[in-house]
C-alpha positions, 0 to 999 in steps of 0.5 A: 075623276076621283078614281083618276085622282086617286090613281095619280096619287098612288102613282106619285107615292110609288114614284116617290118611294121608288126614288127614295129606295133607289137613292139608297141602293143605286150607284154613288158618285165615287169614280174610283176605289177610295180609302175612308177613315172613321175617327174614334167616337164618330157618330152617324151624323158626323160620318155622313158629313165626312162622306159628303165632303169627300165625295162618297155620297151626294147628300149627308142629309139624305144619307142620314135619313135613309140610314135610319130607315134602312140601315138597321141598328149596327154601330159604325166602326172606327178605322180605315175602310176601302169604299169601292167605286160607284158604291151605293149609300147602302153598300157604304153603310154596310162596309162601315158597320162591318169588319172590313177595316183596312189594316196597315202595317210596318215591319222592322226585320230582325237586325235592321239598324236604327238608321234604316228604321228611321228611313222606313218610318219616314218613307211611310206616307200614311204617317205624320211628323218627323223623328230623330234616328232612334238609339241603336238597339232601342227598337224591337223588330216586329210587325206593327199596325199603323193608322193613317195620320198617326205620328211617326213618333208615336209609332216609334215610341210603341216600338221602343216600349216593346223592346223595353218590355221584352228585354225586361221579361227575358232578363228576368228569366236569364240563365245562370251561365250568362257572361253579361252583367246587365240588360244593356250588355245583353242587348249589345251582345245580342246585336252581335249574335243577330248580325253574325248568324242568319240561322235560327238554330245557331243563335244559342251556339254563337251566343255561347261562343261569344260568352266564352270569349268574354269570360276568358278575356279574348277579343270577340273579333266580330266583323259586324263591329268593324262595319258599324262605325263606317256605315251605322249598320248598313251593308258595306258593299265591299270587303273590309279593308285591313286598315278598318280591321286595325282601326281603334274605336269604341266598336271594333272588337278586333282592336279591343277586348270586351263588348263594344260601347253599345248595340250595333243593330236592333236585335230580335227577341230570339237573339236576346233570348239566346244571349240570356240562355246560351248553349253549353259549348267550349267553342271559341272560333267560328267560320262560314261553312258556305251554306249560310251557317258556320263551322265551330271549333274549340282550338285554333288548329281546328279553326285554321283547318275550317278556315282553309275549307272556307277559302277552298269553297270561295275559290271554287265559287270564283270569289278570288 
């Protein structure tokens, strides 16, 4: 009888141990892959409660107990993680102690106008709150990491702080041959350079050309400055009308000498740098070359010949 009692006790202990271990390594209740956020400063206890509340584990109390026995001493990290469906408590703790934090980003391409920056941030479902359309030219195009639940205003403020910091750094290293007098003018001219060429190798030449025009009091005649008052920088989707070329406003550089009243987009760092260190060139004119770049000219007759070439290319394409 004693041996049977002892054996029963041993079996009971083994069954209890097996249950305890399987409760740690066995499958959990998640029915699909689920994102889970650990706020900054969270403890094991608060994370366990949160896991139970969100249905990732069956019991916060059991998770805490098993984690202290089987989980080791590594800290839980703050961030957003992806918990796979059926993840065991052991797997969940391993994920939360590891480096597999889900990183989420929002990208603002070079030359994206502020109305589209606004639309991009408002379309981010992970962000919260509302924002106004930011001031044109105030956002530095770049890729920014965002967190679930972060406010759109905080993200926007980071983007604008990056632009202020970058503009100040580039202005401090400006060359002696620039045609702009202030950082604000540099930003405005850089926005024109950004919209006028998609070729990085051309930026400094385009900046040099417009710098020459500014110094000589020649109209900049930049097509994107016609479009900006109409669409706020969005694509026009059609040819520019003659009436729009002749329109008098604070942006149209076909009807005014000098810079427009402000930026026409959010220029990237390289376009700002180009304006503050333009190429030494005598060019005053440019026209598309059919490859995404431009042909540059110092004289009007040379420019007119380049324009004829461009018209021939467009005619061969069937543009008109």
